[in-house]
PLY file of the C-alpha trace (Angstrom):
ply
format ascii 1.0
element vertex 618
property float x
property float y
property float z
element edge 617
property int vertex1
property int vertex2
end_header
-13.66 40.13 -70.05
-11.52 38.78 -67.18
-12.17 39.76 -63.57
-9.66 42.18 -62.01
-7.92 39.49 -59.95
-7.59 37.19 -62.94
-6.26 40.06 -65.07
-3.68 40.84 -62.37
-2.52 37.24 -62.27
-2.26 37.13 -66.04
-0.15 40.28 -66.13
2.12 38.89 -63.42
2.42 35.67 -65.38
3.79 37.37 -68.52
7.50 37.32 -67.72
10.49 37.23 -70.07
13.15 35.07 -68.45
16.61 34.42 -69.83
16.43 30.90 -68.33
14.34 28.23 -70.02
14.14 25.25 -67.67
13.07 22.87 -70.41
15.95 23.96 -72.65
18.35 23.74 -69.72
17.20 20.16 -69.13
18.33 19.30 -72.67
21.70 21.07 -72.33
22.34 19.52 -68.90
22.95 16.22 -70.67
26.39 17.51 -71.77
27.93 17.86 -68.26
25.99 14.79 -67.16
27.59 12.63 -69.86
31.00 14.11 -69.03
30.62 13.18 -65.35
29.47 9.69 -66.28
32.51 9.21 -68.54
34.90 10.39 -65.81
33.40 8.07 -63.21
33.32 5.23 -65.72
37.01 5.79 -66.48
37.87 5.56 -62.79
35.70 2.47 -62.33
37.49 -0.76 -63.20
35.66 -3.69 -64.77
35.38 -6.83 -62.75
35.36 -9.20 -65.75
38.56 -8.69 -67.70
39.05 -9.24 -71.43
42.56 -10.05 -72.61
44.11 -9.26 -75.98
47.76 -10.15 -76.54
48.32 -10.34 -72.77
47.29 -6.69 -72.42
44.00 -5.81 -70.77
41.62 -3.94 -73.04
41.79 -0.22 -72.12
43.69 -1.33 -69.01
40.40 -2.56 -67.55
38.98 0.97 -67.49
35.50 2.28 -68.26
33.50 0.08 -65.95
29.76 0.39 -65.56
28.68 3.12 -63.13
25.85 2.19 -60.76
23.67 5.12 -59.66
21.91 3.26 -56.86
21.54 -0.30 -55.65
17.75 -0.66 -55.60
17.87 -3.90 -53.61
20.54 -4.01 -50.91
21.55 -0.42 -50.14
21.04 0.61 -46.51
23.66 3.38 -46.25
23.18 7.02 -47.31
19.45 6.32 -47.47
18.37 9.90 -46.82
20.96 11.28 -49.23
19.53 9.12 -52.00
16.03 10.11 -50.90
16.88 13.82 -51.14
18.46 13.19 -54.55
15.14 11.67 -55.65
13.39 14.73 -54.23
15.50 16.99 -56.46
13.88 15.33 -59.49
10.31 16.05 -58.34
9.67 19.00 -60.68
10.82 17.02 -63.70
8.76 14.00 -62.65
5.68 16.21 -62.48
6.65 17.63 -65.87
6.55 14.08 -67.27
3.37 13.29 -65.37
1.59 16.18 -67.09
2.90 14.88 -70.45
4.54 18.23 -71.10
7.64 16.67 -72.68
7.44 17.38 -76.41
11.00 17.82 -77.77
10.04 16.73 -81.28
6.88 16.38 -83.30
5.71 12.78 -83.18
2.42 11.27 -84.34
-0.22 10.53 -81.76
0.31 6.78 -81.88
3.97 7.26 -80.87
3.14 9.12 -77.66
4.37 6.19 -75.55
7.83 6.43 -77.18
7.90 10.18 -76.55
7.26 9.61 -72.84
9.92 6.88 -72.80
12.46 9.26 -74.33
11.45 11.94 -71.83
11.88 9.57 -68.90
15.32 8.50 -70.13
16.40 12.12 -70.57
15.23 13.11 -67.08
16.97 10.09 -65.61
20.17 10.85 -67.51
20.16 14.51 -66.47
19.91 13.58 -62.78
22.19 10.53 -63.01
25.27 12.39 -61.64
23.50 13.08 -58.32
23.20 9.37 -57.57
26.43 8.27 -59.24
28.52 10.77 -57.28
26.86 9.73 -54.02
27.50 6.03 -54.60
30.98 6.29 -56.16
33.90 4.89 -54.18
36.20 7.64 -55.52
35.07 10.19 -52.97
37.48 13.00 -53.81
36.69 13.17 -57.54
32.99 12.32 -57.25
32.40 14.93 -54.55
33.96 17.68 -56.72
31.92 16.62 -59.76
28.71 16.20 -57.76
29.12 19.56 -56.04
29.77 21.34 -59.34
26.79 19.74 -61.04
24.48 20.43 -58.10
25.70 24.02 -57.97
24.84 24.50 -61.65
21.28 23.28 -61.08
20.98 25.40 -57.92
22.17 28.61 -59.60
19.99 28.12 -62.68
16.91 27.47 -60.53
17.65 30.55 -58.40
18.01 32.71 -61.51
14.73 31.41 -62.90
12.92 32.16 -59.64
14.42 35.64 -59.31
13.56 36.63 -62.87
10.00 35.23 -62.78
8.81 34.89 -59.18
5.11 35.33 -60.02
2.73 33.29 -62.12
-0.50 33.58 -64.03
-2.67 31.46 -61.73
-1.74 31.82 -58.06
-0.16 35.21 -58.64
2.53 36.32 -56.18
5.45 33.93 -55.65
3.90 31.12 -57.68
7.30 30.02 -59.02
8.69 29.92 -55.49
5.87 27.62 -54.46
6.78 25.22 -57.26
10.56 25.20 -56.91
11.36 25.57 -53.21
11.35 21.77 -52.57
13.89 21.25 -55.35
16.01 24.13 -54.05
15.99 22.64 -50.57
17.05 19.24 -51.93
19.82 20.80 -54.03
21.08 22.75 -51.01
21.21 19.51 -49.02
23.15 17.79 -51.82
25.64 20.67 -51.89
26.27 20.23 -48.17
26.48 16.47 -48.55
29.08 16.66 -51.31
31.10 19.15 -49.25
31.05 16.66 -46.36
32.19 13.83 -48.67
34.99 16.05 -50.05
36.24 17.02 -46.60
36.21 13.41 -45.42
37.96 12.13 -48.58
40.56 14.89 -48.38
41.42 13.96 -44.78
41.86 10.34 -45.84
43.97 11.35 -48.85
46.26 13.50 -46.71
46.60 10.75 -44.11
44.84 12.65 -41.33
42.15 10.01 -41.04
41.97 6.28 -41.60
40.11 5.15 -44.68
36.72 3.71 -43.89
36.24 0.06 -44.57
34.38 -1.10 -47.67
30.66 -1.72 -47.61
30.00 -4.73 -45.37
28.27 -7.74 -46.86
26.26 -8.25 -43.65
24.71 -5.08 -42.25
24.72 -4.49 -38.50
20.92 -4.50 -38.18
20.73 -7.79 -40.11
23.23 -9.39 -37.75
21.28 -8.12 -34.73
18.08 -9.53 -36.19
19.66 -12.99 -36.50
21.08 -12.78 -32.95
17.61 -11.96 -31.68
16.22 -15.04 -33.43
18.92 -17.26 -31.89
18.29 -16.13 -28.33
16.78 -18.90 -26.21
15.02 -16.42 -23.96
13.41 -13.38 -25.51
14.26 -10.08 -23.97
11.84 -8.74 -21.42
9.56 -6.29 -23.15
9.57 -2.84 -21.67
6.48 -0.74 -21.25
5.37 0.68 -24.57
4.21 4.25 -24.99
0.82 5.23 -26.35
2.40 6.02 -29.75
4.10 2.61 -29.92
0.96 0.76 -28.89
-1.60 2.41 -31.18
0.27 4.05 -34.03
3.77 2.71 -34.76
6.39 0.70 -32.92
10.00 1.18 -33.94
12.03 -1.95 -34.69
15.76 -1.38 -34.02
16.65 -4.52 -36.01
14.95 -3.42 -39.23
15.88 -0.73 -41.75
14.05 0.35 -44.86
16.12 0.14 -48.06
17.11 3.28 -49.91
14.51 2.57 -52.59
11.66 2.87 -50.10
13.05 6.04 -48.52
13.56 7.64 -51.93
10.08 6.63 -53.06
8.41 8.14 -50.00
10.41 11.39 -50.18
9.65 11.82 -53.89
5.99 10.94 -53.32
5.69 13.62 -50.62
7.17 16.32 -52.84
5.18 15.24 -55.91
1.98 15.21 -53.85
2.70 18.76 -52.70
3.34 19.91 -56.27
0.21 18.12 -57.48
-1.89 19.91 -54.86
-0.40 23.25 -55.93
-1.14 22.48 -59.59
-4.68 21.41 -58.69
-5.20 24.65 -56.80
-3.96 26.62 -59.82
-6.46 24.80 -62.03
-9.17 25.48 -59.45
-8.35 29.21 -59.51
-8.61 29.20 -63.30
-11.94 27.33 -63.24
-13.25 29.60 -60.48
-12.52 32.69 -62.55
-14.21 31.09 -65.56
-17.26 30.30 -63.42
-17.33 33.88 -62.19
-17.37 35.10 -65.79
-20.11 32.60 -66.66
-22.14 33.67 -63.64
-21.89 37.35 -64.65
-22.93 36.62 -68.23
-25.83 34.48 -67.03
-27.03 37.20 -64.69
-26.87 39.76 -67.50
-28.87 37.46 -69.76
-31.55 36.86 -67.14
-31.80 40.60 -66.48
-32.30 41.28 -70.18
-35.16 38.74 -70.20
-37.23 40.83 -67.74
-36.36 38.85 -64.57
-37.72 35.57 -65.99
-36.16 32.50 -64.39
-34.72 34.23 -61.32
-35.19 31.16 -59.04
-33.22 29.01 -61.48
-30.47 31.64 -61.54
-30.30 31.63 -57.76
-30.06 27.85 -57.68
-27.25 27.84 -60.24
-25.36 30.54 -58.33
-25.90 28.63 -55.09
-24.58 25.41 -56.66
-21.49 27.20 -57.99
-20.70 28.85 -54.65
-21.23 25.66 -52.65
-19.10 23.63 -55.08
-16.22 26.09 -54.81
-16.36 26.17 -51.01
-16.65 22.39 -50.68
-13.73 21.85 -53.07
-11.48 24.15 -51.04
-12.53 22.65 -47.71
-11.90 19.06 -48.84
-8.31 19.77 -49.95
-7.03 19.26 -46.40
-8.76 15.91 -45.62
-7.86 14.51 -49.05
-4.20 15.46 -48.66
-4.07 14.12 -45.09
-5.55 10.84 -46.31
-2.80 10.41 -48.92
-0.09 11.43 -46.43
-1.37 8.80 -43.99
-1.25 6.26 -46.84
2.44 7.01 -47.39
3.27 6.29 -43.76
0.99 3.26 -43.77
2.77 1.85 -46.82
6.05 1.84 -44.88
4.38 0.05 -41.98
2.84 -2.52 -44.35
6.19 -3.06 -46.08
7.87 -3.88 -42.77
5.00 -6.13 -41.69
4.82 -8.04 -44.98
8.57 -8.47 -45.44
9.00 -9.76 -41.89
6.20 -12.27 -42.46
7.97 -13.50 -45.59
11.22 -13.79 -43.61
9.37 -16.01 -41.16
7.98 -18.15 -44.01
4.41 -16.92 -43.56
2.57 -16.46 -46.89
-0.99 -16.77 -45.61
-1.59 -13.01 -45.98
-1.02 -13.34 -49.75
-3.57 -14.69 -52.26
-2.86 -18.24 -53.40
-1.89 -17.12 -56.89
0.96 -15.05 -55.45
2.59 -17.79 -53.37
4.95 -18.62 -56.25
5.19 -15.56 -58.51
7.11 -15.43 -61.76
10.79 -14.59 -61.31
10.91 -12.35 -64.38
7.81 -10.43 -63.32
9.29 -9.95 -59.84
12.50 -8.52 -61.28
10.50 -6.10 -63.43
8.35 -5.22 -60.41
11.38 -3.85 -58.53
11.75 -1.25 -61.30
8.03 -0.57 -61.62
7.12 -0.18 -57.98
8.61 3.22 -57.16
7.17 4.97 -60.21
3.80 3.29 -59.89
3.57 4.10 -56.20
3.99 7.82 -56.92
1.45 7.73 -59.75
-1.04 5.84 -57.57
-0.69 8.45 -54.82
-1.24 11.35 -57.21
-4.24 9.85 -58.98
-5.54 8.57 -55.67
-5.46 12.07 -54.22
-7.47 13.45 -57.15
-10.06 10.66 -56.99
-10.36 10.88 -53.21
-10.73 14.66 -53.46
-13.53 14.31 -56.01
-15.27 11.68 -53.88
-15.02 13.77 -50.72
-16.32 16.81 -52.61
-19.36 14.84 -53.80
-19.97 13.63 -50.25
-19.64 17.23 -49.05
-22.21 18.39 -51.62
-24.59 15.62 -50.54
-24.23 16.54 -46.86
-24.65 20.24 -47.63
-27.83 19.78 -49.68
-29.33 17.22 -47.32
-28.46 18.75 -43.92
-27.04 22.28 -44.14
-29.15 24.03 -46.79
-32.51 22.97 -45.34
-31.49 24.61 -42.06
-30.37 27.77 -43.87
-33.62 27.89 -45.87
-35.73 27.36 -42.73
-36.73 23.83 -43.72
-35.21 22.06 -40.74
-38.46 20.35 -39.73
-38.97 18.83 -43.18
-35.34 17.73 -43.23
-35.64 16.11 -39.80
-38.89 14.44 -40.83
-37.34 12.95 -43.96
-34.18 11.97 -42.08
-36.23 10.29 -39.37
-38.29 8.34 -41.91
-35.14 7.17 -43.67
-33.42 6.12 -40.44
-36.57 4.33 -39.27
-36.90 2.43 -42.57
-33.29 1.29 -42.51
-33.60 0.34 -38.83
-36.69 -1.79 -39.52
-34.95 -3.57 -42.42
-31.85 -4.29 -40.35
-34.04 -5.31 -37.42
-35.87 -7.87 -39.56
-32.55 -9.27 -40.75
-31.31 -9.61 -37.18
-34.66 -11.13 -36.17
-34.25 -13.85 -38.81
-30.87 -14.77 -37.37
-32.26 -14.83 -33.82
-35.19 -17.05 -34.81
-32.86 -19.44 -36.62
-30.56 -19.65 -33.58
-33.41 -20.12 -31.12
-35.81 -22.52 -32.89
-34.13 -24.15 -35.88
-30.83 -25.35 -34.40
-30.29 -28.29 -32.06
-28.95 -27.64 -28.52
-25.23 -27.44 -27.76
-23.44 -30.76 -27.47
-21.19 -29.57 -24.64
-21.19 -26.85 -22.05
-17.92 -25.43 -23.41
-19.23 -24.98 -26.95
-19.46 -21.37 -28.08
-22.31 -21.92 -30.50
-24.87 -24.53 -31.44
-23.99 -27.23 -33.98
-25.10 -26.82 -37.59
-27.87 -29.35 -37.19
-31.49 -28.52 -38.09
-34.32 -28.77 -35.61
-38.09 -28.30 -36.08
-37.82 -29.00 -39.78
-41.54 -28.46 -40.62
-41.53 -24.98 -39.08
-38.18 -24.28 -40.76
-39.58 -25.06 -44.24
-42.59 -22.79 -43.64
-40.26 -20.07 -42.36
-38.19 -20.22 -45.55
-41.27 -20.26 -47.80
-42.96 -17.16 -46.42
-39.70 -15.16 -46.20
-38.68 -16.08 -49.73
-40.74 -13.34 -51.37
-39.69 -10.70 -48.86
-36.00 -11.54 -49.30
-36.35 -10.92 -53.05
-37.24 -7.29 -52.32
-34.58 -7.14 -49.62
-32.02 -8.40 -52.10
-32.59 -5.37 -54.33
-31.47 -3.07 -51.55
-28.60 -5.41 -50.63
-27.38 -5.37 -54.24
-27.42 -1.58 -54.40
-25.68 -1.35 -51.03
-23.03 -3.76 -52.31
-22.41 -1.55 -55.33
-22.34 1.61 -53.21
-19.91 0.14 -50.65
-17.67 -1.20 -53.43
-17.51 2.23 -55.07
-16.76 3.96 -51.77
-14.04 1.49 -50.73
-12.60 1.30 -54.24
-12.21 5.06 -54.57
-11.03 5.45 -50.98
-8.34 2.77 -51.33
-7.30 3.51 -54.91
-3.99 4.97 -53.72
-3.17 1.89 -51.63
-0.85 -0.21 -53.78
-0.17 -2.63 -50.91
-3.67 -4.14 -51.10
-5.91 -5.07 -53.99
-9.36 -3.59 -54.49
-10.47 -6.48 -56.74
-12.43 -9.52 -55.63
-10.82 -12.80 -54.65
-9.64 -14.68 -57.72
-9.04 -11.55 -59.79
-6.02 -10.22 -57.92
-3.66 -10.80 -60.84
-5.56 -8.17 -62.86
-4.45 -5.53 -60.34
-1.08 -4.54 -61.82
-0.19 -2.28 -58.90
-0.72 -5.05 -56.34
1.27 -7.46 -58.54
4.16 -4.98 -58.58
3.98 -4.72 -54.78
4.12 -8.51 -54.35
6.96 -8.89 -56.85
8.96 -6.18 -55.09
8.44 -7.91 -51.74
9.71 -11.23 -53.10
12.84 -9.65 -54.60
13.67 -7.99 -51.28
12.85 -11.20 -49.43
15.23 -13.31 -51.54
18.08 -10.77 -51.56
17.94 -9.13 -48.12
16.68 -11.91 -45.85
18.90 -11.54 -42.75
19.16 -15.30 -42.20
20.18 -15.95 -45.80
22.61 -13.02 -45.84
24.15 -14.21 -42.56
24.61 -17.71 -43.99
26.33 -16.30 -47.10
28.45 -14.09 -44.86
29.64 -17.15 -42.95
30.56 -18.90 -46.22
32.44 -15.86 -47.55
34.26 -15.37 -44.25
35.32 -19.02 -44.21
36.55 -18.75 -47.80
38.56 -15.65 -46.94
40.07 -17.39 -43.93
41.21 -20.27 -46.13
42.70 -17.83 -48.64
44.39 -16.02 -45.76
45.98 -19.24 -44.54
47.23 -20.03 -48.05
48.65 -16.51 -48.33
50.44 -16.85 -45.01
51.90 -20.17 -46.09
53.03 -18.68 -49.40
54.82 -15.73 -47.77
56.46 -17.92 -45.15
57.73 -20.32 -47.84
59.13 -17.37 -49.78
61.00 -16.33 -46.63
62.88 -19.64 -46.51
63.10 -20.22 -50.27
66.74 -19.07 -50.60
68.28 -17.84 -53.84
65.84 -19.76 -56.11
63.04 -17.21 -55.86
62.16 -14.95 -58.79
62.82 -11.22 -59.01
59.12 -10.46 -58.54
59.00 -12.58 -55.38
62.20 -10.95 -54.11
60.64 -7.51 -54.62
57.54 -8.58 -52.75
59.69 -9.96 -49.96
61.58 -6.70 -49.64
58.26 -4.84 -49.57
57.09 -7.18 -46.82
60.23 -6.56 -44.76
59.78 -2.82 -45.19
56.20 -2.96 -43.98
57.14 -5.17 -41.03
59.85 -2.75 -39.96
57.58 0.27 -40.55
54.05 -0.73 -39.43
52.77 2.83 -39.79
53.02 2.43 -43.59
50.43 -0.35 -43.62
47.46 1.98 -43.26
48.76 4.23 -46.06
49.01 1.37 -48.52
46.10 0.28 -50.73
44.74 -3.13 -49.86
44.37 -5.89 -52.42
40.84 -6.55 -53.75
40.61 -9.83 -51.93
42.20 -8.77 -48.64
41.32 -6.01 -46.23
43.77 -3.90 -44.23
43.19 -5.97 -41.08
43.92 -9.24 -42.93
47.10 -7.77 -44.42
48.25 -6.75 -40.95
47.60 -10.30 -39.75
49.73 -11.64 -42.61
52.61 -9.35 -41.67
52.46 -10.23 -37.98
52.32 -13.97 -38.67
55.29 -13.89 -40.98
57.31 -11.78 -38.57
56.62 -14.24 -35.76
57.65 -17.18 -37.92
0 1
1 2
2 3
3 4
4 5
5 6
6 7
7 8
8 9
9 10
10 11
11 12
12 13
13 14
14 15
15 16
16 17
17 18
18 19
19 20
20 21
21 22
22 23
23 24
24 25
25 26
26 27
27 28
28 29
29 30
30 31
31 32
32 33
33 34
34 35
35 36
36 37
37 38
38 39
39 40
40 41
41 42
42 43
43 44
44 45
45 46
46 47
47 48
48 49
49 50
50 51
51 52
52 53
53 54
54 55
55 56
56 57
57 58
58 59
59 60
60 61
61 62
62 63
63 64
64 65
65 66
66 67
67 68
68 69
69 70
70 71
71 72
72 73
73 74
74 75
75 76
76 77
77 78
78 79
79 80
80 81
81 82
82 83
83 84
84 85
85 86
86 87
87 88
88 89
89 90
90 91
91 92
92 93
93 94
94 95
95 96
96 97
97 98
98 99
99 100
100 101
101 102
102 103
103 104
104 105
105 106
106 107
107 108
108 109
109 110
110 111
111 112
112 113
113 114
114 115
115 116
116 117
117 118
118 119
119 120
120 121
121 122
122 123
123 124
124 125
125 126
126 127
127 128
128 129
129 130
130 131
131 132
132 133
133 134
134 135
135 136
136 137
137 138
138 139
139 140
140 141
141 142
142 143
143 144
144 145
145 146
146 147
147 148
148 149
149 150
150 151
151 152
152 153
153 154
154 155
155 156
156 157
157 158
158 159
159 160
160 161
161 162
162 163
163 164
164 165
165 166
166 167
167 168
168 169
169 170
170 171
171 172
172 173
173 174
174 175
175 176
176 177
177 178
178 179
179 180
180 181
181 182
182 183
183 184
184 185
185 186
186 187
187 188
188 189
189 190
190 191
191 192
192 193
193 194
194 195
195 196
196 197
197 198
198 199
199 200
200 201
201 202
202 203
203 204
204 205
205 206
206 207
207 208
208 209
209 210
210 211
211 212
212 213
213 214
214 215
215 216
216 217
217 218
218 219
219 220
220 221
221 222
222 223
223 224
224 225
225 226
226 227
227 228
228 229
229 230
230 231
231 232
232 233
233 234
234 235
235 236
236 237
237 238
238 239
239 240
240 241
241 242
242 243
243 244
244 245
245 246
246 247
247 248
248 249
249 250
250 251
251 252
252 253
253 254
254 255
255 256
256 257
257 258
258 259
259 260
260 261
261 262
262 263
263 264
264 265
265 266
266 267
267 268
268 269
269 270
270 271
271 272
272 273
273 274
274 275
275 276
276 277
277 278
278 279
279 280
280 281
281 282
282 283
283 284
284 285
285 286
286 287
287 288
288 289
289 290
290 291
291 292
292 293
293 294
294 295
295 296
296 297
297 298
298 299
299 300
300 301
301 302
302 303
303 304
304 305
305 306
306 307
307 308
308 309
309 310
310 311
311 312
312 313
313 314
314 315
315 316
316 317
317 318
318 319
319 320
320 321
321 322
322 323
323 324
324 325
325 326
326 327
327 328
328 329
329 330
330 331
331 332
332 333
333 334
334 335
335 336
336 337
337 338
338 339
339 340
340 341
341 342
342 343
343 344
344 345
345 346
346 347
347 348
348 349
349 350
350 351
351 352
352 353
353 354
354 355
355 356
356 357
357 358
358 359
359 360
360 361
361 362
362 363
363 364
364 365
365 366
366 367
367 368
368 369
369 370
370 371
371 372
372 373
373 374
374 375
375 376
376 377
377 378
378 379
379 380
380 381
381 382
382 383
383 384
384 385
385 386
386 387
387 388
388 389
389 390
390 391
391 392
392 393
393 394
394 395
395 396
396 397
397 398
398 399
399 400
400 401
401 402
402 403
403 404
404 405
405 406
406 407
407 408
408 409
409 410
410 411
411 412
412 413
413 414
414 415
415 416
416 417
417 418
418 419
419 420
420 421
421 422
422 423
423 424
424 425
425 426
426 427
427 428
428 429
429 430
430 431
431 432
432 433
433 434
434 435
435 436
436 437
437 438
438 439
439 440
440 441
441 442
442 443
443 444
444 445
445 446
446 447
447 448
448 449
449 450
450 451
451 452
452 453
453 454
454 455
455 456
456 457
457 458
458 459
459 460
460 461
461 462
462 463
463 464
464 465
465 466
466 467
467 468
468 469
469 470
470 471
471 472
472 473
473 474
474 475
475 476
476 477
477 478
478 479
479 480
480 481
481 482
482 483
483 484
484 485
485 486
486 487
487 488
488 489
489 490
490 491
491 492
492 493
493 494
494 495
495 496
496 497
497 498
498 499
499 500
500 501
501 502
502 503
503 504
504 505
505 506
506 507
507 508
508 509
509 510
510 511
511 512
512 513
513 514
514 515
515 516
516 517
517 518
518 519
519 520
520 521
521 522
522 523
523 524
524 525
525 526
526 527
527 528
528 529
529 530
530 531
531 532
532 533
533 534
534 535
535 536
536 537
537 538
538 539
539 540
540 541
541 542
542 543
543 544
544 545
545 546
546 547
547 548
548 549
549 550
550 551
551 552
552 553
553 554
554 555
555 556
556 557
557 558
558 559
559 560
560 561
561 562
562 563
563 564
564 565
565 566
566 567
567 568
568 569
569 570
570 571
571 572
572 573
573 574
574 575
575 576
576 577
577 578
578 579
579 580
580 581
581 582
582 583
583 584
584 585
585 586
586 587
587 588
588 589
589 590
590 591
591 592
592 593
593 594
594 595
595 596
596 597
597 598
598 599
599 600
600 601
601 602
602 603
603 604
604 605
605 606
606 607
607 608
608 609
609 610
610 611
611 612
612 613
613 614
614 615
615 616
616 617
């Protein structure tokens, strides 16, 4: 028999909706594939294949890139919000709820792989339309696809707003982050459409292509080349103790998307955990009622045991609810700390400093580093979610220990006994630590030779009073055996506490020195750092930018020479060259047409203008 509140939640949870989100996920692949084909048709291939002097498919159907996971620094928050729109489906995969077909148990890994590919394919248009260079078409397609997801989610929430665990507005609690992300994407695609339309109609100049060298990277290199560093201004309390903003550093889109998705997934995981807690609490209430009825039927035998069980159940429920906030705040602080560690570690690698890494990671495998760039984001989210659950369990156990050792004795009027036991324990630990400190003081005072110089901070490692030293070691040998038992247990206890507390931290290993390679999460972190270091190092990118700029300047000079020779070539030029020359004359006489004309792949609009001006002067 369910309690009244549980029965109410169950009745609210029985809802017949015309929208099946799992079925819609399968059918969403149809418009997704259509959008991918359209964008692929517009995208031209860079490597051309010739057949009978005719390009295959006229060089159409190029590969569409959803997101550059290495060197993208523009539209970072748009990509992050697009990742946030996938949070519900990521949690659906995390709970292993994807079962489209019946597979044997040994093939569960393939089922999850198929589910991950389907989720990625269904949300592919969000990223592809954001990164496409065909703004007018991609914005229309992206807006339409986002609107479909938004309307379907709204319909599902309206038809079934309540659930069987939390009760009122349970569905809203699960889907409002995705709705917010979809609403942002709708506004973003409208902005892209308006901007592309103004460029298409000639009301606004077309923005230049993505620069090879970002502005913050160039500023970072200029800062390194300054002979005198800038005078540091007074830092605020927040900059000194919490976080200092670096204007010459930007996080890549991958990191922003990972953090945004981790925040939303953590929120959904906490909501799911609370739903499970409500279900378990109702089951415990039923068990408590049945146990009380059984004890009553046995003529009040075992009443103290019943009270202890009821007390344990009530305390466990209260402690679990209370520790939700500190556990969630701990994981949220880890997410911000991961960003700070990423900036600190990547800047050390830029400076050539690898001392903060274990020796085995000074020269990691190139293939493993490339795989790590794909693993990191997913593993970081999984580590945060599992870390929250483990930290919550650990904090709940600590809360139970504190309650039974400090709070309950006061409630049961046993404060004096509790204080007596606490005092004896503190005194015992103090004596043990005092004896350990005393050993160190005796060794420093009697068994070491005096300082060799007045500026020395400590005595040299040279024995003195050797006979007394040997007797000192002999008599303390047997005591240190007993002391070692406590030290061993304390080592195990501290390792468990630190290991569970830092389980969500993928930026540091929880294994001992020499075993770091067994920590797959830490290996993924290091590999990701090396890929970013080799591909986004501002000094290296600036050097490549100088080489590319010099190559373009040489091509520009050859182009200028070619056009000027065509001007004085006379009647021996070909029809194609004559047509180009007439086009050049038209553009020189009508400079306003230059900005309306598409630039060649190798030349920008500014370089084309320079060609025209040079030829006109000659």
